[in-house]
N, C-alpha and C positions, 0 to 999 in steps of 0.2 A: 270696898273691903280695909280693913286696917293698916295702914301703916307695920306694925305688929305678925299683923293675918300673913303676910310671905313673908314669917318666919318658921309657917309651917308649913307640910305637905311638900318639903320638898324631888326635885326634878336632877340627877344632876349634867351637868351640864363637860365638866372640866375638872378634871383635879390635878392639884398640880404641888410639882417643890423645884427650890432655890435652894441647888447647894453653895456655898463659900468658901475655899479655901485659899492662904494666897494671896491672895490678893488675882484672884479666880474665880468671876459667880459660871452656874449652871443649872440650866431654868430643862424642869423637865411638864411635861399641861402632857395629859393621858385623858382621851371623848375625843369625841366624832364631830362637825360640823356641819349644814352645805351652805349654810348663805356664809362667807369669809370675812362679811365685816364680823361677824359676829366678835374676832382675833380683839381689832379696835373698843369692843362691849368692852370684851373681856379684861379687855388693861385698863381702860376707862373706873372701870371699878373695886377695881384691887387699888389702883392709885385712892381712890377717895374713902375705900376704907383703911390704910396704910396712914392719910392727913388728917383722921378720928384717931386710932390708936398715936400716934406724934404727939396729937392734944392740939393739933390749929384751931383755933388762930394763938392760942395763951400761952403753949410750952414753944420753946426755942426748936425743936427736936423736927416739931410740927411746920416753922415758918421755917427750919433747912430745908427743908425736903419743899415746902413752894421755890427756896431763893434754884433749888438747885433744877429746878421743871425749869423755871422762868429762864432762864439764865443761856437752857439747849432751843427756849423755844425762837428767842435773840436771835439764835444761829438758822434756823429755819431750819427744816428734817427733810433730808436727803435721801435714795437709798439704800446705801451706803455711811451713812449717819452711823457712830459708832457713841451712839448714845453715854454709856458707862463711863468709859476713856473721855467723852472729850469735861465729863461730868469731877469726874477720879481718875486721877493720872496715874496711879497705883492703882488702879482695878479693869478690870477688862473681862469682857464679854466670853465664855470657853466651853462651846455645846458638847468636846470631849474630857472634858473632868473628870476622872476619875472619882469617883465617889459612897467606893465601897470601904474606905473608913473615914468617910465620914458618918462618925452621930449624929451630928446637931444641925439639924437646915429648916425652914422660910417651908409651913406650907396654905394646903387651906386648897378649897371647893365652893368653885362658882356652877351657881344651882340656876334654875327660873321653876316656876309660877306661874304656867301661863304665860303673859306675853310678859313677865313683870324680870325684874333675875337679881337677886343675892347672892354675894361674896362671904363667906366666914376665910379666918387667915388664923392660925397656928404659931406660935412664935418659939423659937427656943428658951430654955430657962433663963440661962445668962442669954439678955438679947444689949444687941448697941446696935442703936436711932441709927447712923447713919448707915448701918447696914439694909438695914432696914426698904429708908427707901433706893439705895444702891442698887438691892435684889429689884427694885420699882424699876431699875432704870435699866436694867438684863429683861424685864420680863417689855418690856417695850419692844427693846432688839430682838425680841422671840418671835415677839405678836406681828413682827413689821415683819421681817420672814418671811413667816407662814400663810399671812396673808398676801404678797410677794408670789408667794409656789405655789395657794389654793384658789389662786381669782384670776379673771381672765382681763383683771385689773394693769395697765399701762404700770412701771412700780413708780413712775411717776403721781400718779395716782392715787396707789394704797401709802407713802407715803405727806401726801399733800394728805390726807384721809385722817392721819394721824397725828396729822398737826395743827386740824385746824378741829379735832379734842380738843389741841393740851389747850390750843390756846380759847379753847369757849371755859375751861373746867379752868384756869389762869385770871381766867373773866371775872368768876361768880368766887374766885375765893379770895381775889383782888377785894374785893365790897364785902367780906364779911368783917361781920366786927366785933369790938376783942372780950366775945361772950363763948363760950359752947354750942353757941344752939342759931340755931342756923344752918348751913352753908358746913360748919363749924361741929357742930352735932350729928347724933348719930341716926337722921334723917338727912338727913347730907349725904349719906352715903348711897342711897339712894340715888337722890332728886339730887344733885350735878351728874353724876358719869352719861344718865338716863338724856338729860338736860345736853348735854353736851357731845353724846352717843346723838340722838337726833337734827342735832344743828348739822356736824359733820355732813349726816347723811343729806342735807339739807340746802348745803352749800360748797359741796366737794364739789365742783366736775369734773363728767366721768363717771360719777358712780349715785347722780342722782339724774339718770335718764337713761 
């Protein structure tokens, strides 16, 4: 199967929207899954896609996103970690944010083609690049909480699973050369998250047995 074949004949897993207003971020996701680890995979695909959208590693917006995630990873992940607020004190994750007056939001679809995954992202006309990756940190919060809620894994194991996904992605991005090939290119939107997810499944104690 060719790389671009992944973008045809896809079945939806999730559709998502992320709303931002006055420093508050809400995440809405529709769709059902059988394996709660899929939340980690979903988040990894979103983050990889926005790294591409933000021009990593040649554009400073993409580099800022990398630095924001690396800063969180340095502190380690706990079930109670407030990822968004830890990254930027001016923003907070708020699942109860009222959305009826919010016209602009980030949205997309997380799709499958057999065992393969792909994600599509849609941004408002007036885009705030910082908010793109801050919304990704809110999605990280949402996905970790959902995995804890939907699985039989201990919440500490879920947090470690997401930490391992993050560390694997950061490791791959840290090796990116100053061009748009490899992990910084379109192929990186699939290769990076899929590799990170597989490594986390293999190396997270309690997930891998």
